[in-house]
N, C-alpha and C positions, 0 to 999 in steps of 0.2 A: 503493499499499500504506500503511495506518495506521500509525503509529509504535508503536501499542499491540501490534500483531502481531510487533514485532521482538523477538529473543531476544539478551539480554546473554551474552557469553562473557567471563567474568573473566580479566584478564591479571596485575595486579599491583595492590598497595597499599603506600604507604610513609608513615610518619610520622617527619618528620625535623627537626631544628634545625640552621640553617646559620648559623654564627657569624662569617661575614665578608662583605664585600661581594662581590657575584657578579652576573655579567650573563649571561644565556642568550640569544646572538645568535639572529637570526631563523630560524626551521626550521619543519618541518611534522613532524606525526604521521601514522601510517596508522591509529592507533586513535583513540577517545574519550577525552579526559582530563579530569577534574575536579579542581579545586585548590581548598581549604579553608584560609584563611589564619587560623589559630588566634592567633598573635600577631606583630605587626610589620606593614610596609608594603612594597609592591613596585609599581614601575611595569610595565605590561602593555601589550601591543599584539596586536591579534586582527585580521588582514586589515585594516590600518592604522585601526582604532577603538582610541584609547588611553585609560587609566582608571588611576586610583591604587587599588590594593587595600589594605585595612587589617583589623584584627581583626575577625573573624567573616565576613569576606566570602567568597563564593564565585563561581569564574567556570568554565567549561567550553569546552575547544577542541573542534572537529570535525575529522574526518579530511581532511587536504588544506589546512587553514588555516594561514597564514602567521602565526607568532605570535613575541614575544620577551617576556622578563621581565628586571626588573632589582631587585636588593635596595635598598631605601631605610632605612637605619639598621643598628643594629650586629649585629642577628640576626633570624631568620625561623623561625617554627615554622608547618609546614605539613602537610596530608595531601594526598597525591596518589594518585588512584584512575584506572586505566586498564583499559578494556575495548574489546570489538568489539561491534558490534551486528549481528545476522545475520537475514537474512529467511528465509522458509520454504524457499529452494532453498540456503540456507548462503552466499549472497552477503552481502558486507560492505555496511551501509548508513550514512547521515548520521543522527544525532540531532537533531531539530528542524530539519530541512533548510531550512525557510522564516525561522528566527529570524536577524535581523540581528544583526551582531557586536557593535554597542553595547548589546544586551540580553543578551549573555551573561555579564555581571557583575551578580551579585544580593549586595546589601548585607544585611549583618546576618542571614547566612543560617544561622550557627552554632547557633542556637536549635532549629532543626528538622532539621538535617544531622549535626551532630557525633556525635550517639549512634548514628546509621547507619554512619558510617565506623567507629567505635570496634566495633561489633558484626561489621563484615567484618573487621576486624583480629583480633578474638579468635577467630573462626572459623578464621582462618588458622593462629592460635597452637595451637588445640585440633585441627585435621587429623582430625575424625572422619567416620564414613560419613554421607553426606547433606549434607557441607560445601557442596557446589560448588551444589547447588539452592537452599540458603538464602542463601548469596552472591547468587545471581541475583534470588532475591526481593526482597533489599535493595537490589541495584541498580536493579530496576524501581521500587522505592518511591522512590528518590532521583530518578529521570527523572520520576516523577509529580510529585513536588513541585517539581522545577525546571519543568516544563512548565506547572504552575499559576502558579507565581510569575513566570514570564516571560509570563503572560497570553495564552498562544496558546489561540486558539478564544474569543476575549472574548465575555463574555455580553452579553445585550440591556441597553439602558440602564438599565431599571428592575431588571433583577437586579443589575447593576454597582453601582447606589447601594445597594440593601440588602446587598450584599456588602461594600462599603465601610464601612458601619455596622458590621457583622460583625468586620471586621479591627480596627476601632478597639476594640469591646469585647472581642476575643481578646487584644488587645496590653495592654489594660489589666489583664487578668485576670493574663496572664502576668507583667507586671511586679510586680504586688502577690505572686505565688507566689515570684518568686525574691526579693524583698525580704525574705520570712519563712520562708526556708527553715531557719534556725535552731530552728525551733518546729514542732508539728504545725499543719497548715493543712488544713481540711476545705473542700468544694466548697462548701457552704452559706456558710461565711465569705466565700468569693471571691465568691460570687454576692451576698451582702448588700453588699460593698464595692462592687460595680458596680452595685449598684440593680437587680438582675434576678433571677427565679427560677433556682433551680440547675437546672431542666430546661431553662430557655431557655439558660444560660450552657453546659450541656453540649453542647446541639446547635450552637450558633454556633461554640464551641470546636472541636469535632470537625471542623466543615465547615471551618474557617479553618487549623486547625494540624495537621489529620489524626490527632489524637489526644484521647481525653476528657481533662477536667481533672486527674482522680485518676491518670492514667498520666503525664500531664506533669510532675505534682508529684513523683512517684516518680522519673522520669528525671532531673529537675533535682537532686533529691537526691542520686542515683546520681553525677551529674556532678560535684557538689561533693564527694563523698566521695572520688572517684577523685583530685581534686587534692590532697585533703589525705593521702591514703594515699602520696604521693610523698614526704612528711616521716615517716621511719622512726621519729622519736621520739614520734611519736603512738601510742598504743594502739588498737586496733579499736574499743573500747567507748568512748573519747573522741571518737572520729570520729563514730560512731553519735550521741552526745549532742549533738555540735555542729550535727548536721544534723536533731536533733528526735526521735529515737528513744531512748525509755528502755531499750528491750530489745535488747541488741546481737545475740542470735541470731536475731531478728525481722529486724533490718536486715541481717545477713549472709544470710539467706534471700532477702530481696528483692533485695539486690545480684546475687546468682546469678541468681536469675530473670530479671533485666533485662539482665545483662551476660554472663552465660553461665559466668562464673567468681565463685569467693569472694573477698572482700577481700584473703585472704592469698595466693592464686593471682595477683591482679591485681598485688599488691606484689613479688611474685617477678618477674612480667613486666616490670615498671619497672626492678628492679634489675637484670636481665639485659640489657635495652635501653641501660642507661647503661655498661656493660661495654666 
């Protein structure tokens, strides 16, 4: 049975800060677990494959795998997402059954995964009709990204070489975008910086990172705004200006369209979570 035919059943998601040294002894899960390290360092072992995870890294543990974790440093900010994968008969299956443990650690994954975790968290907060199907779709998107980054079903050598060039272009474009979030950035400007046409940049960017450049620009602005919203001394219009928006009302509309909540609602969620 192909992994694409599996249906995720959401179990739970947590966003937490752990402010002390902690060790999770070796244990196994019945479900699939994804861990995104937002900030901090931890030592992990999955079926005796050891690695150090740090800011922006993601790793996943499949059902029945023996694993352990140990925090390195004063604190750790993480997302954990757990779900079952069900086949057509309702039986539980592994995700990427042929993936060796040493490839279950993905470096610098926050760029393409953090906003998907955030969207799941916001859907849980809202708890509206259709939430379950939306969460399933987001989990499938995360699974698809992981499958691609783990290079399952590797392409032919010629395609792989072309894909490598595309990844370099996409990374260069993404870096330029992130360095210039404080002002308006157009796709044409990014393409000119990368010495390619806007059409070519859009095609490559979408194929490598899964979203077109403009959507990526908007998502990075929203991610930056979320961090600034944690500072209650800043007004929403000041945050909008800090990420290149002259019109705070347009900023609020875009923020809600991407995040599912308004800036004010998101700030309220942060306040409640800190209580």
